[in-house]
VMD Tcl script that builds the backbone (N, CA, C; Angstrom):
set m [mol new atoms 303]
animate dup $m
set s [atomselect $m all]
$s set {name element resname resid chain x y z} {
  {N N UNK 1 A 46.743 46.236 -94.568}
  {CA C UNK 1 A 47.060 46.584 -95.866}
  {C C UNK 1 A 48.605 46.433 -95.987}
  {N N UNK 2 A 49.267 47.559 -95.302}
  {CA C UNK 2 A 50.666 47.405 -95.382}
  {C C UNK 2 A 51.357 47.191 -93.882}
  {N N UNK 3 A 52.385 46.666 -94.092}
  {CA C UNK 3 A 53.395 46.539 -92.634}
  {C C UNK 3 A 54.546 47.082 -92.873}
  {N N UNK 4 A 55.246 47.673 -91.704}
  {CA C UNK 4 A 56.596 48.189 -91.512}
  {C C UNK 4 A 56.725 49.332 -92.539}
  {N N UNK 5 A 55.920 50.202 -92.576}
  {CA C UNK 5 A 56.050 51.385 -93.495}
  {C C UNK 5 A 56.978 52.229 -92.601}
  {N N UNK 6 A 57.900 52.934 -93.312}
  {CA C UNK 6 A 58.500 53.962 -92.629}
  {C C UNK 6 A 57.682 55.293 -92.097}
  {N N UNK 7 A 57.845 55.427 -91.047}
  {CA C UNK 7 A 56.916 56.826 -90.443}
  {C C UNK 7 A 57.520 58.209 -90.876}
  {N N UNK 8 A 56.640 58.912 -91.523}
  {CA C UNK 8 A 57.317 60.140 -91.973}
  {C C UNK 8 A 56.143 61.153 -91.924}
  {N N UNK 9 A 56.347 62.583 -92.204}
  {CA C UNK 9 A 55.282 63.388 -92.173}
  {C C UNK 9 A 54.352 63.418 -93.385}
  {N N UNK 10 A 55.003 63.198 -94.625}
  {CA C UNK 10 A 53.863 62.843 -95.738}
  {C C UNK 10 A 52.892 61.637 -95.564}
  {N N UNK 11 A 53.591 60.484 -94.814}
  {CA C UNK 11 A 52.439 59.615 -94.753}
  {C C UNK 11 A 51.185 60.204 -93.837}
  {N N UNK 12 A 51.762 60.733 -92.676}
  {CA C UNK 12 A 50.585 61.195 -91.795}
  {C C UNK 12 A 49.742 62.292 -92.580}
  {N N UNK 13 A 50.387 63.063 -93.389}
  {CA C UNK 13 A 49.630 64.181 -93.940}
  {C C UNK 13 A 48.568 63.286 -94.978}
  {N N UNK 14 A 49.103 62.350 -95.670}
  {CA C UNK 14 A 48.262 61.594 -96.656}
  {C C UNK 14 A 46.790 60.989 -95.780}
  {N N UNK 15 A 47.267 60.381 -94.738}
  {CA C UNK 15 A 46.192 59.843 -93.986}
  {C C UNK 15 A 45.344 60.747 -93.420}
  {N N UNK 16 A 45.569 61.853 -92.970}
  {CA C UNK 16 A 44.853 62.850 -92.382}
  {C C UNK 16 A 43.905 63.506 -93.498}
  {N N UNK 17 A 44.463 63.721 -94.762}
  {CA C UNK 17 A 43.773 64.105 -95.883}
  {C C UNK 17 A 42.822 63.246 -96.486}
  {N N UNK 18 A 43.027 62.026 -96.670}
  {CA C UNK 18 A 42.297 61.141 -97.519}
  {C C UNK 18 A 41.535 59.972 -96.649}
  {N N UNK 19 A 41.425 60.374 -95.372}
  {CA C UNK 19 A 40.832 59.163 -94.445}
  {C C UNK 19 A 39.477 58.968 -94.578}
  {N N UNK 20 A 38.604 60.027 -95.336}
  {CA C UNK 20 A 37.490 59.763 -95.686}
  {C C UNK 20 A 37.174 59.563 -97.105}
  {N N UNK 21 A 38.061 59.008 -97.779}
  {CA C UNK 21 A 37.836 58.833 -99.262}
  {C C UNK 21 A 37.089 57.502 -99.464}
  {N N UNK 22 A 37.251 56.630 -98.685}
  {CA C UNK 22 A 36.593 55.423 -99.025}
  {C C UNK 22 A 35.021 55.357 -98.398}
  {N N UNK 23 A 34.382 54.769 -99.279}
  {CA C UNK 23 A 33.015 54.699 -98.682}
  {C C UNK 23 A 32.772 53.733 -97.514}
  {N N UNK 24 A 33.437 52.709 -97.477}
  {CA C UNK 24 A 33.489 51.995 -96.457}
  {C C UNK 24 A 34.839 51.951 -96.072}
  {N N UNK 25 A 34.905 52.212 -94.581}
  {CA C UNK 25 A 36.480 51.988 -94.008}
  {C C UNK 25 A 37.238 53.447 -93.697}
  {N N UNK 26 A 38.248 53.507 -93.096}
  {CA C UNK 26 A 38.939 54.526 -92.771}
  {C C UNK 26 A 40.295 53.829 -92.351}
  {N N UNK 27 A 41.598 54.988 -92.519}
  {CA C UNK 27 A 42.717 54.440 -92.331}
  {C C UNK 27 A 43.080 54.389 -90.824}
  {N N UNK 28 A 43.552 53.278 -90.254}
  {CA C UNK 28 A 44.061 52.994 -89.005}
  {C C UNK 28 A 45.777 53.001 -89.067}
  {N N UNK 29 A 46.653 53.693 -88.170}
  {CA C UNK 29 A 47.821 53.506 -88.166}
  {C C UNK 29 A 48.338 53.123 -87.089}
  {N N UNK 30 A 49.063 52.183 -86.873}
  {CA C UNK 30 A 49.498 51.438 -85.654}
  {C C UNK 30 A 51.172 51.550 -85.595}
  {N N UNK 31 A 51.600 52.268 -84.760}
  {CA C UNK 31 A 53.105 52.252 -84.524}
  {C C UNK 31 A 53.659 51.180 -83.881}
  {N N UNK 32 A 54.876 50.983 -84.332}
  {CA C UNK 32 A 55.852 49.771 -83.551}
  {C C UNK 32 A 57.287 50.019 -83.931}
  {N N UNK 33 A 58.079 49.322 -83.295}
  {CA C UNK 33 A 59.617 49.631 -83.586}
  {C C UNK 33 A 60.060 49.530 -84.724}
  {N N UNK 34 A 59.462 48.805 -85.853}
  {CA C UNK 34 A 59.832 48.738 -87.400}
  {C C UNK 34 A 59.246 49.944 -88.254}
  {N N UNK 35 A 58.496 50.708 -87.643}
  {CA C UNK 35 A 57.777 51.814 -88.297}
  {C C UNK 35 A 56.167 51.676 -88.071}
  {N N UNK 36 A 55.394 51.769 -88.941}
  {CA C UNK 36 A 54.005 51.755 -88.741}
  {C C UNK 36 A 53.312 50.683 -89.592}
  {N N UNK 37 A 52.201 50.061 -89.275}
  {CA C UNK 37 A 51.317 49.179 -90.061}
  {C C UNK 37 A 50.034 50.048 -90.425}
  {N N UNK 38 A 49.481 49.823 -91.686}
  {CA C UNK 38 A 48.337 50.692 -92.086}
  {C C UNK 38 A 47.116 49.820 -92.448}
  {N N UNK 39 A 46.088 49.919 -91.943}
  {CA C UNK 39 A 44.850 49.212 -92.061}
  {C C UNK 39 A 43.755 50.001 -92.606}
  {N N UNK 40 A 42.982 49.371 -93.434}
  {CA C UNK 40 A 41.714 49.982 -93.623}
  {C C UNK 40 A 40.528 49.196 -92.741}
  {N N UNK 41 A 39.850 50.069 -91.822}
  {CA C UNK 41 A 39.084 49.428 -90.722}
  {C C UNK 41 A 37.851 50.145 -90.884}
  {N N UNK 42 A 36.763 49.383 -90.459}
  {CA C UNK 42 A 35.395 49.623 -90.390}
  {C C UNK 42 A 34.535 49.263 -89.102}
  {N N UNK 43 A 33.896 50.084 -88.525}
  {CA C UNK 43 A 33.056 49.917 -87.422}
  {C C UNK 43 A 31.633 49.190 -87.667}
  {N N UNK 44 A 31.289 48.095 -87.094}
  {CA C UNK 44 A 30.085 47.529 -87.284}
  {C C UNK 44 A 29.171 47.734 -86.226}
  {N N UNK 45 A 27.901 48.224 -86.492}
  {CA C UNK 45 A 27.242 48.342 -85.234}
  {C C UNK 45 A 26.389 46.971 -84.664}
  {N N UNK 46 A 26.321 46.115 -85.275}
  {CA C UNK 46 A 25.730 44.970 -84.598}
  {C C UNK 46 A 24.302 44.648 -84.550}
  {N N UNK 47 A 23.585 45.458 -85.273}
  {CA C UNK 47 A 22.103 45.069 -85.284}
  {C C UNK 47 A 21.775 43.717 -86.109}
  {N N UNK 48 A 22.433 43.573 -87.426}
  {CA C UNK 48 A 22.375 42.445 -88.046}
  {C C UNK 48 A 23.675 41.940 -88.386}
  {N N UNK 49 A 24.416 41.530 -87.351}
  {CA C UNK 49 A 25.985 41.412 -87.420}
  {C C UNK 49 A 26.275 40.339 -88.428}
  {N N UNK 50 A 25.810 39.336 -88.814}
  {CA C UNK 50 A 26.197 38.479 -89.759}
  {C C UNK 50 A 26.047 39.198 -91.173}
  {N N UNK 51 A 24.923 39.614 -91.390}
  {CA C UNK 51 A 24.920 40.215 -92.934}
  {C C UNK 51 A 26.040 41.340 -92.758}
  {N N UNK 52 A 26.147 42.346 -91.846}
  {CA C UNK 52 A 26.832 43.415 -91.847}
  {C C UNK 52 A 28.524 42.880 -92.124}
  {N N UNK 53 A 28.755 41.732 -91.401}
  {CA C UNK 53 A 29.972 41.301 -91.434}
  {C C UNK 53 A 30.444 41.039 -93.174}
  {N N UNK 54 A 29.451 40.293 -93.661}
  {CA C UNK 54 A 29.626 39.821 -94.934}
  {C C UNK 54 A 29.863 41.217 -95.783}
  {N N UNK 55 A 28.871 41.959 -95.838}
  {CA C UNK 55 A 29.072 43.062 -96.842}
  {C C UNK 55 A 30.447 43.935 -96.408}
  {N N UNK 56 A 30.736 43.957 -95.232}
  {CA C UNK 56 A 31.691 44.887 -94.621}
  {C C UNK 56 A 33.078 44.039 -95.195}
  {N N UNK 57 A 33.280 42.908 -94.902}
  {CA C UNK 57 A 34.473 42.142 -95.088}
  {C C UNK 57 A 34.633 42.191 -96.867}
  {N N UNK 58 A 33.567 41.983 -97.620}
  {CA C UNK 58 A 33.512 42.068 -99.167}
  {C C UNK 58 A 33.947 43.371 -99.730}
  {N N UNK 59 A 33.320 44.337 -99.118}
  {CA C UNK 59 A 33.490 45.970 -99.278}
  {C C UNK 59 A 34.969 46.390 -99.089}
  {N N UNK 60 A 35.565 45.935 -98.085}
  {CA C UNK 60 A 36.881 46.293 -97.499}
  {C C UNK 60 A 37.898 45.596 -98.680}
  {N N UNK 61 A 37.572 44.222 -98.675}
  {CA C UNK 61 A 38.528 43.661 -99.480}
  {C C UNK 61 A 38.623 44.227 -101.155}
  {N N UNK 62 A 37.707 44.655 -101.454}
  {CA C UNK 62 A 37.573 45.341 -102.953}
  {C C UNK 62 A 38.350 46.640 -102.903}
  {N N UNK 63 A 38.065 47.379 -101.678}
  {CA C UNK 63 A 38.748 48.792 -101.503}
  {C C UNK 63 A 40.378 48.534 -101.575}
  {N N UNK 64 A 40.688 47.592 -100.590}
  {CA C UNK 64 A 42.086 47.455 -100.308}
  {C C UNK 64 A 42.780 46.999 -101.429}
  {N N UNK 65 A 42.143 46.171 -102.458}
  {CA C UNK 65 A 42.835 45.597 -103.652}
  {C C UNK 65 A 42.998 46.857 -104.560}
  {N N UNK 66 A 44.485 47.216 -104.687}
  {CA C UNK 66 A 44.808 48.483 -105.326}
  {C C UNK 66 A 45.322 49.665 -104.553}
  {N N UNK 67 A 44.539 49.713 -103.471}
  {CA C UNK 67 A 44.894 50.779 -102.525}
  {C C UNK 67 A 46.212 50.474 -102.106}
  {N N UNK 68 A 46.367 49.312 -101.673}
  {CA C UNK 68 A 47.562 48.850 -100.900}
  {C C UNK 68 A 48.856 48.975 -101.961}
  {N N UNK 69 A 48.484 48.658 -103.124}
  {CA C UNK 69 A 49.684 48.982 -104.269}
  {C C UNK 69 A 49.963 50.377 -104.353}
  {N N UNK 70 A 49.079 51.207 -104.287}
  {CA C UNK 70 A 49.219 52.746 -104.485}
  {C C UNK 70 A 50.179 53.420 -103.282}
  {N N UNK 71 A 49.571 52.765 -101.879}
  {CA C UNK 71 A 50.311 53.413 -100.883}
  {C C UNK 71 A 51.731 52.634 -100.610}
  {N N UNK 72 A 51.884 51.446 -100.835}
  {CA C UNK 72 A 53.140 50.906 -100.896}
  {C C UNK 72 A 54.313 51.879 -102.058}
  {N N UNK 73 A 53.732 52.004 -103.122}
  {CA C UNK 73 A 54.623 52.648 -104.299}
  {C C UNK 73 A 54.894 53.890 -103.560}
  {N N UNK 74 A 54.001 54.546 -102.994}
  {CA C UNK 74 A 54.281 56.164 -102.397}
  {C C UNK 74 A 55.115 56.086 -101.242}
  {N N UNK 75 A 54.867 55.227 -100.300}
  {CA C UNK 75 A 55.658 55.211 -99.021}
  {C C UNK 75 A 56.199 54.163 -98.381}
  {N N UNK 76 A 56.313 52.952 -99.251}
  {CA C UNK 76 A 57.290 51.913 -98.780}
  {C C UNK 76 A 56.391 50.864 -98.266}
  {N N UNK 77 A 57.149 50.245 -97.417}
  {CA C UNK 77 A 56.618 49.062 -96.507}
  {C C UNK 77 A 56.288 47.758 -97.368}
  {N N UNK 78 A 55.546 46.713 -96.725}
  {CA C UNK 78 A 55.353 45.683 -97.391}
  {C C UNK 78 A 53.773 45.062 -97.097}
  {N N UNK 79 A 53.219 44.570 -98.317}
  {CA C UNK 79 A 51.879 44.410 -98.193}
  {C C UNK 79 A 51.660 43.005 -97.507}
  {N N UNK 80 A 50.504 43.125 -96.604}
  {CA C UNK 80 A 50.241 41.659 -95.749}
  {C C UNK 80 A 49.999 40.566 -96.664}
  {N N UNK 81 A 49.327 41.147 -97.809}
  {CA C UNK 81 A 48.886 40.004 -99.053}
  {C C UNK 81 A 50.063 39.367 -99.155}
  {N N UNK 82 A 51.244 39.914 -99.448}
  {CA C UNK 82 A 52.410 39.253 -100.057}
  {C C UNK 82 A 53.504 38.513 -99.096}
  {N N UNK 83 A 53.150 38.504 -97.603}
  {CA C UNK 83 A 54.137 37.877 -96.794}
  {C C UNK 83 A 53.497 36.795 -95.837}
  {N N UNK 84 A 53.863 36.108 -95.404}
  {CA C UNK 84 A 53.486 35.281 -93.965}
  {C C UNK 84 A 53.563 36.028 -92.972}
  {N N UNK 85 A 52.334 36.682 -92.770}
  {CA C UNK 85 A 52.176 37.927 -91.826}
  {C C UNK 85 A 51.258 37.549 -90.652}
  {N N UNK 86 A 50.688 36.293 -90.613}
  {CA C UNK 86 A 49.675 35.929 -89.532}
  {C C UNK 86 A 50.399 35.903 -88.073}
  {N N UNK 87 A 51.524 35.666 -87.913}
  {CA C UNK 87 A 52.066 35.599 -86.606}
  {C C UNK 87 A 52.383 37.089 -86.179}
  {N N UNK 88 A 52.837 38.031 -87.109}
  {CA C UNK 88 A 53.183 39.051 -87.016}
  {C C UNK 88 A 51.948 39.984 -86.523}
  {N N UNK 89 A 50.919 39.687 -87.387}
  {CA C UNK 89 A 49.558 40.497 -87.085}
  {C C UNK 89 A 49.105 40.018 -85.605}
  {N N UNK 90 A 49.013 38.948 -85.328}
  {CA C UNK 90 A 48.414 38.481 -84.104}
  {C C UNK 90 A 49.314 39.290 -82.839}
  {N N UNK 91 A 50.680 39.089 -82.980}
  {CA C UNK 91 A 51.864 39.637 -82.058}
  {C C UNK 91 A 51.483 41.264 -81.901}
  {N N UNK 92 A 51.240 41.846 -83.103}
  {CA C UNK 92 A 51.155 43.492 -83.118}
  {C C UNK 92 A 49.711 43.776 -82.484}
  {N N UNK 93 A 48.766 43.019 -82.648}
  {CA C UNK 93 A 47.444 43.291 -82.055}
  {C C UNK 93 A 47.223 43.147 -80.752}
  {N N UNK 94 A 47.997 42.026 -80.248}
  {CA C UNK 94 A 47.996 41.736 -79.053}
  {C C UNK 94 A 48.508 42.781 -78.069}
  {N N UNK 95 A 49.579 43.627 -78.705}
  {CA C UNK 95 A 50.047 44.621 -78.012}
  {C C UNK 95 A 49.730 45.938 -78.150}
  {N N UNK 96 A 48.634 45.953 -79.123}
  {CA C UNK 96 A 47.933 47.425 -79.589}
  {C C UNK 96 A 46.996 47.637 -78.783}
  {N N UNK 97 A 47.004 48.853 -77.989}
  {CA C UNK 97 A 45.949 49.261 -77.192}
  {C C UNK 97 A 44.677 49.768 -77.782}
  {N N UNK 98 A 43.476 49.127 -77.346}
  {CA C UNK 98 A 42.306 49.730 -77.851}
  {C C UNK 98 A 41.918 48.779 -79.126}
  {N N UNK 99 A 42.882 47.655 -79.419}
  {CA C UNK 99 A 42.183 47.044 -80.454}
  {C C UNK 99 A 40.994 45.943 -80.270}
  {N N UNK 100 A 40.119 45.728 -80.775}
  {CA C UNK 100 A 39.180 44.875 -80.558}
  {C C UNK 100 A 38.375 44.252 -81.770}
  {N N UNK 101 A 37.989 43.078 -81.699}
  {CA C UNK 101 A 36.909 42.642 -82.866}
  {C C UNK 101 A 35.394 42.798 -82.326}
}
mol reanalyze $m
mol bondsrecalc $m
mol representation Tube
mol addrep $m
């Protein structure tokens, strides 16, 4: 959703208080030298992986649309959708402990 968001107490409080607001997904905050990246993530169980993946991807895309704008307005940072972020995403995930697909 957002990258390079300045880390602050208000952001972490917002994430803690609103992490269960979405039907699908929860916030994941990954820290790095430039601040934090904020993601909306969802765990798939894998029983019917292809169908679950399609539903999860579509549902998360709808949830993120608008949520990223609201968080950016409140806390700053840059939307992943607005930038050439593919290289940044790969580099940060490669160094993020516990990240997996």
